[in-house]
Structure formats: C-alpha cells, structure tokens
N, C-alpha and C positions, 0 to 999 in steps of 0.2 A: 424506762421501761418501753417495750413494745406491744403491738398488740398481743400476742399469743403468749405472752408471760402475765400483759392483764390481765387478758381471760382465764387462766390457769389459776387466778385468787377464785373465781367465784367456783363452786359446785353448781354446774348447769347440770337438768335434769331432763331430761329429753322425754316424754312418754306417748306414745301412741296409743289413741284408746280409738278401734277402729270398730266397736257395737255404738259407741255415739258418735262416729265419724269427724272427730277433732283430733287437734294437734296438738299439745300443753307443751309450752315452753316456759319453766320456771328457775328467775336467777335467784331465790327466796328458798331455797330447800327449806322445810320444815314451818315453813313462815307461811300464816292461812292468807290464800289470796281470793278474789273475788274474778269469776271467769263468765264473760259471756257467750256467743258462737261466733266463730270469726265466717262463715257463713248469713247472708240475707234470709230471713226469714217471709215467703211469699204469701202472702194470703188473698185472696179476690174478696169486694168486698161484699158484708154480709154476713162473712164467715166470723167465727172464735177465732181465737189466736194466742200461740203462750209463746210469747218471749222468755230464750232462757237464760237465766243468769242463778250462778252457785257458787258454794265456796270447796275450795279444795284446801288442804284433805278436809273434809265432813266437818264442820261446826255449828252451836245450837248459838243462832242468833236472834230467836224471840225476845230475848232482854235488850235488845240494840234496835234502833231506828235505820230503816230502809227507809231509800226515799229513789221513786223513777221519776225519769223528768227528759223532756227533751229538749238538748243542749243545744241546737238550732235554734230556738225558739229565745226572744229579748223573753228573760222573766220581768212578772209582772206580781212583785211581793206578796199580793193577799191569796195569788192562785195560781204556782209558780210550779206544782208537781201533776204528774199524771196520777202519780199514786204517792203517799206517804203513810206508814208503819211506823206508830212512836205509843210506845208505853206500854206493848202490849196488842194494841188495836190500830186499826185504819182512821186515819185523820182527813175527814174530808170537806172541812172547813178550808183547808189549804189547795184543793183539787181542780183542776183545769176545769170548766163550766163544763167542756168537751165529752172530758171523760168522768163524768159523774153516773154513777152507778153502771161503769160498762168495765170496770177493772177491780182486779182480786187476785192475791198472794195465794198459796195454798201454806196455808195456816198451818197442820198437822207435820209438813215437810220441813217447816223451817229448822225446825231442833235437828233436821239434819243437812243445813245448808242450804235449801233447795230458797231461794228467794224469785224464781222465776214470775213473769207478772201474765195475769190472763186477761186478755181484753176483748169484750164482746162486741159482732157487733160493728166488726171495722168498716171504716171507708177511706175513700181517698184520701181524706184532709189524715187519716193516722198515719200516712207516709212517712217513713224519716226515719232518724236515727234517735234512741232510748238510752238514755244512763241508769244505770243501775248504780247507786253507790248507797258504804254503809259509811257514814261521816266518823264513827267512832271505833271502826276496828281496829284493831293493834297490827299495822299490817302496812307496808310499803306500797300494795296494793286493792286499795277500798273500792276500785270503780271498775266497770266492764260497759262496754255499745255495744249494744246493738240496732241491726239494719231492719228495721219491716218494710217490706214493698207491696204495695195494696192498689198497683195500677192493675185494672182488668186487660190490658191487651198483656201487661207481661207476666199476667197468672195465665192467661191463655197460652203464650208462647212457651212457658216453662212448663206446661200439662204437655203441652204438645211435642217438647223434645222427650220427656218421659216417656211419654207414651213410646214415641218412636224407638226409646231404647230400649225399652224394654221388649219390643218386637223381634229385634236383633241381639 
C-alpha cells in the first residue's frame, strides 16, 4: 500500500484557528487530545507567564492527574515536578524546590480542559521545555511540550522586532 492510500485510511482534520494563532492537526478525530503551543513563550525575568496547554475538544480534567515537568532535567524522584495536581488539589511535596509557591493552574477552567500553568516571577533558570501530561487520559495524545524563553536579551530583541513591525 502506498503512502497516499495509507493516509486515506485516516480522517485528518486540519483546522486553522487564527484568533489563537495556532494550527491544529489531529490524526484522531473525536478523540480528546492535549495541545500546547507550537510557538515559544517569551518572557523577561521577573514577569509572570502562562504556559498554554488545553484539551480539545473541551474535556473536564478536574478528576484526573495533571503533571507539569521539565523533560530535559534528570528527574529526582522526591521532587520531579514543576507542578502536580492530583485528587482535586496541588501536591506540593513532589514539587521542585525552585517552583515552590510560584506555580498555579486555573482551577475554575479545568472543567473546560484548560491545564495551562502560570509561573510567577520567572527567572533565567526557568528557561527551557515544559511538558504537560495527563497520564490516565484515554487518548493517544496525553502530553504536549511548551518552550519558555526567559533570556533578557531574547526578550529585548523580540520586543524590538514587535515594535518595529507595528510601525510599518
């Protein structure tokens, strides 16, 4: 079977959401999937930032475990999470010390599938890839990765480019 015919076995859905500035490509129609951002999130040190992650279609995740981690770090079993939500509340005992009292989920929006993570007072040490993961989600797409860029020079450069683009 050639590629074209094998692809035709899938019902691909391609949706453009220009309001949110993203392209969603779903191999599993009707299945709930975890979606992050395909663009890096850029913030200056000291800013509060939101790492976007949600489920499509909308799905209530209040009764599920939500894990936020940094996949590029070697995990320490005692504190491997940036944020851990289990049994309807945050589990601070398993949180990395540098994120203690600096992260939160949007609890009221979890019933609509919003599992975005807010990080307060970001620093250059927060720079990197973050993984949002729902281990018991009945789906083939249980995780998404979001990149956070917190380098001051990158922020200044991107701000300058945005300002320049707005002028013309």
